[in-house]
N, C-alpha and C positions, 0 to 999 in steps of 0.2 A: 272761612265764613263763620262767625260765632252765632248762637242761638240767645234770644232775647226772651226776656219774661214780660208778658203785659201786665196791665192791671187787673186782669182775670185771675191772676194767682189766689188762691186761697191760703196760701202757706202751710200744705199739710206736708211737707219734706220728701214727697215721692221723687222728685227730679235728682234732688242731692244725693238721695239713697243709690240713685241708680249711675250717678256721673261716674266714669270710671278716672278721670283726672280729678275729682273733687275740686272743681272749680267753681261750684255752686255753693253759693252760702246765703242763709238768713237775712235779707235786709230788715229796714224797720216797717216797710208796709207790703213786701212781698220778697221772694227770694232773687237774687241777682247772679247772672253769670259772669265769671271774669272771662272776658274776650281773648286775655293774652293767654290763658291756659286752655280754653276750649277747642278741641278737637274736630269738632263739626262731626260726632259720631250718631247725633240724634237720640240716643238712649234716654235724654232727658224729655224729648218732645214725644216719644212714646209712653213714656211713664206718666205723663200731666193727666189726670182726671178731669181739668177742665179746657184743656188746647191752649192755655195760656203761653207754653213754650212754641216760638217758630224761628226759623232761619232769620239773621238779620239781612 
């Protein structure tokens, strides 16, 4: 199960820098998780200062 970034994302990049698989990339309005590469480790969820990342 991949994680998903909500609209609460402030595009700080904390999630992308902690992702061990590099599957989080900056989108036009928020960061986005490539579900096909996500290993559901939860590192991004813990790094997000706004709580914008949750398991799908």
